[in-house]
C-alpha positions as CSV (number, residue, x, y, z in Angstrom):
1,X,13.7,29.7,-90.7
2,X,14.5,32.6,-92.9
3,X,16.5,35.5,-91.3
4,X,16.1,38.9,-93.2
5,X,16.3,44.0,-90.4
6,X,30.8,68.4,-64.2
7,X,32.9,70.8,-62.2
8,X,35.6,72.9,-64.0
9,X,37.5,74.0,-60.9
10,X,41.2,73.6,-61.5
11,X,43.3,71.5,-59.1
12,X,46.7,69.7,-59.3
13,X,45.2,66.3,-60.0
14,X,43.1,67.7,-62.9
15,X,46.1,69.6,-64.3
16,X,48.3,66.5,-64.2
17,X,45.6,64.4,-65.8
18,X,45.2,66.9,-68.6
19,X,48.9,67.2,-69.3
20,X,49.2,63.4,-69.5
21,X,46.2,63.3,-71.8
22,X,47.7,65.9,-74.1
23,X,50.9,63.9,-74.4
24,X,49.0,60.9,-75.8
25,X,48.0,62.9,-78.9
26,X,44.2,62.6,-78.4
27,X,42.2,64.7,-80.8
28,X,41.3,68.1,-79.5
29,X,37.7,67.5,-80.3
30,X,37.4,65.5,-77.1
31,X,38.1,68.6,-75.0
32,X,35.1,70.8,-73.9
33,X,35.2,74.6,-74.2
34,X,36.1,74.9,-70.5
35,X,39.3,72.8,-71.0
36,X,37.9,69.6,-69.4
37,X,37.8,66.3,-71.2
38,X,34.4,65.7,-72.8
39,X,33.4,62.0,-72.3
40,X,30.8,62.0,-75.0
41,X,33.2,63.4,-77.6
42,X,35.9,61.0,-76.5
43,X,33.5,58.0,-76.8
44,X,32.4,59.2,-80.2
45,X,36.0,59.5,-81.4
46,X,36.9,56.1,-80.1
47,X,33.9,54.2,-81.5
48,X,34.2,56.2,-84.8
49,X,37.4,54.3,-85.6
50,X,35.4,51.1,-85.5
51,X,32.5,52.6,-87.5
52,X,34.9,53.6,-90.3
53,X,36.8,50.4,-90.5
54,X,36.1,48.0,-93.3
55,X,37.3,45.1,-91.2
56,X,37.6,44.7,-87.5
57,X,39.0,42.0,-85.2
58,X,39.9,41.7,-81.5
59,X,40.3,39.2,-78.7
60,X,37.8,39.6,-75.8
61,X,37.5,38.5,-72.1
62,X,33.9,38.5,-70.9
63,X,32.6,38.6,-67.3
64,X,28.8,38.2,-67.2
65,X,26.7,38.2,-64.0
66,X,23.4,36.4,-63.6
67,X,21.0,36.1,-60.7
68,X,19.7,32.6,-59.8
69,X,16.2,31.9,-58.7
70,X,17.4,31.6,-55.0
71,X,18.8,35.2,-55.3
72,X,22.5,34.2,-55.6
73,X,24.4,36.4,-58.0
74,X,27.0,34.5,-60.0
75,X,29.7,35.6,-62.5
76,X,30.6,33.6,-65.6
77,X,34.0,34.2,-67.1
78,X,34.5,33.6,-70.8
79,X,37.1,34.3,-73.5
80,X,36.6,34.7,-77.2
81,X,37.2,36.8,-80.3
82,X,35.3,38.8,-82.9
83,X,36.0,39.4,-86.6
84,X,33.8,41.4,-88.9
85,X,34.2,42.6,-92.5
86,X,31.7,45.0,-94.2
87,X,33.1,44.8,-97.7
88,X,35.6,43.3,-100.1
89,X,37.3,40.8,-100.2
90,X,34.4,39.2,-98.3
91,X,31.4,40.2,-96.2
92,X,30.7,38.4,-92.9
93,X,31.4,38.1,-89.2
94,X,32.4,35.5,-86.7
95,X,32.2,35.6,-82.9
96,X,33.5,33.0,-80.5
97,X,33.0,32.5,-76.8
98,X,34.3,29.8,-74.5
99,X,33.8,29.1,-70.8
100,X,32.6,26.5,-68.3
101,X,29.1,26.4,-69.8
102,X,29.6,27.3,-73.4
103,X,32.0,26.8,-76.3
104,X,30.3,28.5,-79.3
105,X,31.0,29.9,-82.7
106,X,28.5,32.2,-84.4
107,X,29.1,33.4,-87.9
108,X,27.7,34.8,-91.2
109,X,29.4,34.1,-94.5
110,X,27.4,36.3,-96.9
111,X,24.8,33.6,-97.4
112,X,24.0,31.8,-94.2
113,X,24.1,32.2,-90.5
114,X,25.8,29.5,-88.5
115,X,26.0,28.6,-84.8
116,X,28.1,25.7,-83.4
117,X,27.7,24.5,-79.8
118,X,30.8,22.5,-79.1
119,X,29.8,21.4,-75.7
120,X,26.3,20.3,-76.8
121,X,27.6,19.0,-80.1
122,X,24.8,20.7,-81.9
123,X,24.6,23.2,-84.8
124,X,22.2,25.6,-86.6
125,X,22.5,26.8,-90.1
126,X,19.9,29.0,-91.8
127,X,19.8,31.1,-95.0
128,X,20.1,34.9,-94.4
129,X,20.3,38.2,-96.2
130,X,20.6,41.8,-95.2
131,X,23.2,44.2,-93.9
132,X,25.7,43.2,-91.3
133,X,23.9,45.4,-88.7
134,X,20.5,43.8,-89.5
135,X,21.9,40.3,-89.4
136,X,23.6,40.8,-86.0
137,X,20.3,42.1,-84.7
138,X,18.3,39.3,-86.2
139,X,20.6,36.6,-85.0
140,X,20.4,37.9,-81.5
141,X,16.6,38.2,-81.7
142,X,16.5,34.5,-82.8
143,X,18.4,33.5,-79.6
144,X,22.1,33.8,-80.4
145,X,24.6,35.9,-78.4
146,X,27.3,38.0,-80.1
147,X,29.8,39.4,-77.6
148,X,30.9,42.9,-78.3
149,X,28.4,43.6,-81.1
150,X,27.2,46.9,-79.3
151,X,30.4,48.5,-80.5
152,X,30.4,47.1,-84.1
153,X,27.3,48.8,-85.7
154,X,27.9,51.4,-88.4
155,X,26.1,53.8,-86.1
156,X,27.3,52.4,-82.8
157,X,28.1,55.7,-81.1
158,X,24.7,57.1,-81.9
159,X,22.9,54.1,-80.5
160,X,24.9,54.0,-77.3
161,X,24.8,57.8,-76.6
162,X,21.3,58.7,-77.7
163,X,19.7,57.9,-74.3
164,X,22.5,59.2,-72.1
165,X,21.3,61.4,-69.2
166,X,24.7,62.2,-67.7
167,X,28.3,61.5,-68.5
168,X,31.5,61.8,-66.5
169,X,35.3,61.6,-67.1
170,X,37.1,59.5,-64.4
171,X,40.7,60.1,-65.3
172,X,43.5,57.7,-66.5
173,X,43.4,54.3,-65.0
174,X,45.3,51.0,-65.6
175,X,43.5,48.3,-67.5
176,X,45.4,45.1,-68.2
177,X,48.7,47.0,-68.1
178,X,47.5,49.8,-70.4
179,X,46.7,53.4,-69.5
180,X,43.1,54.1,-70.3
181,X,40.6,57.0,-70.0
182,X,37.6,56.0,-67.9
183,X,34.3,57.3,-69.2
184,X,30.9,56.7,-67.5
185,X,27.4,57.3,-68.8
186,X,24.0,57.2,-67.0
187,X,20.9,56.1,-68.9
188,X,17.2,55.6,-67.9
189,X,17.5,51.8,-67.7
190,X,21.2,51.0,-67.8
191,X,24.5,52.7,-66.9
192,X,27.5,51.9,-69.2
193,X,31.2,52.5,-68.9
194,X,33.9,52.8,-71.5
195,X,37.7,52.7,-71.0
196,X,39.6,54.1,-74.0
197,X,43.2,53.3,-74.6
198,X,45.3,56.5,-74.2
199,X,47.6,55.5,-77.0
200,X,45.4,53.9,-79.6
201,X,42.1,55.6,-78.6
202,X,40.4,52.2,-79.1
203,X,38.1,50.6,-76.5
204,X,40.0,48.6,-73.9
205,X,37.0,47.8,-71.6
206,X,33.2,48.1,-71.8
207,X,30.7,47.5,-69.0
208,X,26.9,47.6,-68.7
209,X,25.0,47.8,-65.4
210,X,21.3,46.9,-65.5
211,X,20.1,49.2,-62.7
212,X,16.5,48.0,-62.4
213,X,17.0,44.3,-62.5
214,X,17.3,42.4,-59.2
215,X,20.8,42.7,-57.8
216,X,21.8,45.0,-60.7
217,X,23.8,42.4,-62.7
218,X,26.8,43.7,-64.7
219,X,28.3,42.6,-68.0
220,X,31.8,43.6,-69.0
221,X,34.3,42.9,-71.7
222,X,38.0,43.5,-72.0
223,X,39.4,44.0,-75.5
224,X,43.0,43.3,-76.8
225,X,44.8,42.9,-80.1
226,X,42.6,45.2,-82.1
227,X,43.2,45.0,-85.9
228,X,41.4,47.4,-88.2
229,X,41.3,47.3,-92.0
230,X,43.3,44.1,-92.3
231,X,41.6,42.1,-95.1
232,X,39.9,38.9,-94.0
233,X,39.5,35.8,-96.2
234,X,36.0,34.5,-96.9
235,X,36.9,31.1,-95.5
236,X,37.2,32.8,-92.0
237,X,33.4,33.2,-91.9
238,X,32.4,29.8,-93.4
239,X,31.5,27.1,-90.8
240,X,30.8,23.5,-91.5
241,X,29.0,21.2,-89.0
242,X,31.1,18.2,-87.8
243,X,29.7,14.8,-88.7
244,X,28.9,13.9,-85.0
245,X,26.9,17.1,-84.4
246,X,23.1,17.2,-84.5
247,X,21.0,19.8,-86.1
248,X,19.4,22.0,-83.4
249,X,16.0,23.6,-83.8
250,X,17.1,27.1,-83.1
251,X,20.0,29.4,-81.9
252,X,18.2,29.7,-78.5
253,X,18.3,25.9,-78.0
254,X,22.1,26.1,-77.8
255,X,22.2,28.6,-75.0
256,X,23.0,27.7,-71.4
257,X,20.3,28.2,-68.7
258,X,20.6,29.5,-65.2
259,X,18.4,28.0,-62.5
């Protein structure tokens, strides 16, 4: 298998929120002409930090809902990490996710795509070429899952915001002990939400709601320990298959199924 491509009326709550926001040092570009916070501009500014970075890494906590054939909606909790580097000293990415049903590593080392299923003791390795953006897409299309990739494209903000019908700013809220701006966006098929750290302006939580699927399942990720532009060694992206693992037929073959 070869892998290639709002109301502006002033009130005390609003005034307090704005004053706290200004103290965080957020760029003035995220404020609309009427003095309110512009959620689209804030999302753009936050994601732009990731778009500009040569290297990115973070820890993630994932909560993913699925609807079983009997109508029961379940939630799977997983933890993992992501590391991506677009240029020197190496080009590649590695994603991990671990939970009750999965323990996986997915990576690209500049020459090959890899996937290890540590619960199934199976692996896939295929030659690959293309940009980081293309390879993330192609790996997912071939059946892999890369948690957090929506925010890692070189044009991530454009891709997320191009179909937005409405947006709203929900104020400062606590997320895992950090003060974060809550932004919500409505699209034709999915609604998505972004919480932006008030100090670093980096994403602290991201959630998608699939409105037209049965029971409207949600997918959310919490981010921590962001590191930008810290060089990553090439060995970080290189994966070898343990001797007792078998070669699987595809990335999709390593995915859990829900009945």
